[in-house]
C-alpha positions in Angstrom: 16.2 -40.1 -1.5 15.6 -36.7 -3.0 12.5 -35.3 -4.0 11.1 -35.8 -7.5 10.2 -32.4 -9.1 6.6 -32.2 -10.1 5.2 -29.7 -13.1 2.0 -28.0 -13.0 0.3 -27.1 -16.0 -2.3 -24.5 -15.1 -4.5 -22.0 -16.9 -4.2 -18.2 -16.7 -5.9 -15.1 -17.9 -3.7 -13.5 -19.6 -3.2 -9.2 -19.2 -0.5 -6.7 -19.6 0.4 -4.0 -17.0 2.0 -1.0 -17.3 5.8 -1.2 -16.2 6.2 2.8 -16.2 7.0 6.1 -18.2 10.6 4.8 -18.9 11.9 5.2 -22.8 8.1 6.3 -23.6 6.2 3.6 -21.7 7.0 0.0 -21.2 4.3 -2.8 -20.3 4.7 -6.5 -18.9 2.9 -10.0 -19.6 0.8 -10.9 -16.2 -1.9 -13.3 -15.5 -4.3 -14.9 -12.8 -4.6 -18.5 -12.0 -8.0 -19.7 -13.1 -7.6 -23.5 -13.1 -4.9 -26.4 -12.6 -5.0 -28.5 -15.7 -2.9 -31.3 -14.7 0.3 -32.5 -12.6 2.8 -34.1 -14.8 6.1 -35.8 -13.1 8.6 -34.7 -16.2 9.3 -31.3 -18.1 8.9 -32.7 -21.2 5.5 -34.1 -20.9 4.3 -30.5 -18.8 5.5 -28.5 -22.2 4.0 -30.9 -24.5 0.5 -30.8 -22.9 0.8 -26.9 -22.2 1.8 -26.5 -26.1 -1.5 -29.0 -27.0 -3.5 -27.0 -24.5 -2.2 -23.4 -25.9 -2.8 -24.4 -29.8 -6.4 -25.8 -29.0 -6.9 -22.2 -26.6 -5.8 -20.3 -30.2 -8.6 -21.8 -31.9 -11.5 -21.1 -29.0 -10.2 -17.4 -28.7 -9.7 -16.7 -32.5 -12.2 -14.0 -32.4 -11.3 -12.0 -29.2 -9.1 -9.1 -28.9 -5.0 -9.7 -28.6 -4.1 -9.2 -25.1 -1.8 -5.9 -26.6 -4.6 -4.3 -27.9 -5.8 -0.9 -25.8 -9.3 -1.8 -25.9 -8.3 -5.5 -24.5 -10.8 -6.2 -21.4 -9.9 -9.6 -20.4 -11.0 -13.2 -21.4 -7.9 -14.5 -23.4 -6.3 -17.7 -21.5 -3.2 -19.4 -21.7 -1.5 -22.1 -20.1 1.4 -22.4 -18.4 4.3 -24.6 -16.7 5.7 -24.1 -13.3 7.8 -26.4 -11.2 6.0 -27.5 -7.9 3.3 -25.2 -7.4 1.4 -23.0 -9.5 1.4 -19.4 -8.4 -1.8 -17.5 -7.7 -0.4 -14.9 -10.2 2.5 -14.5 -12.3 5.0 -12.3 -11.8 5.4 -12.5 -8.5 7.2 -9.7 -8.1 6.9 -6.6 -10.4 9.4 -6.2 -12.7 11.6 -3.3 -13.0 13.0 -1.2 -15.9 16.6 -1.6 -16.4 
């Protein structure tokens, strides 16, 4: 009997990291795990739960600076979905400019 894939909905503190100077400089989104919200048995339910959580987070974070702002200093959160385990941080490897 095959193992069932579990979907993890977790909250991450979102940030941007500098990727490098190519093409005038580029940035990528990253996040650190703050809290696992729920383990869900199917992808549709996980993405629905994450969407609801993110709508609520958008309302709660209305007055906070956007992640893309040069004076952003943390404090924005987002619900993300992963299969089987919630990584401590994402992306797991630093992206390369191509």
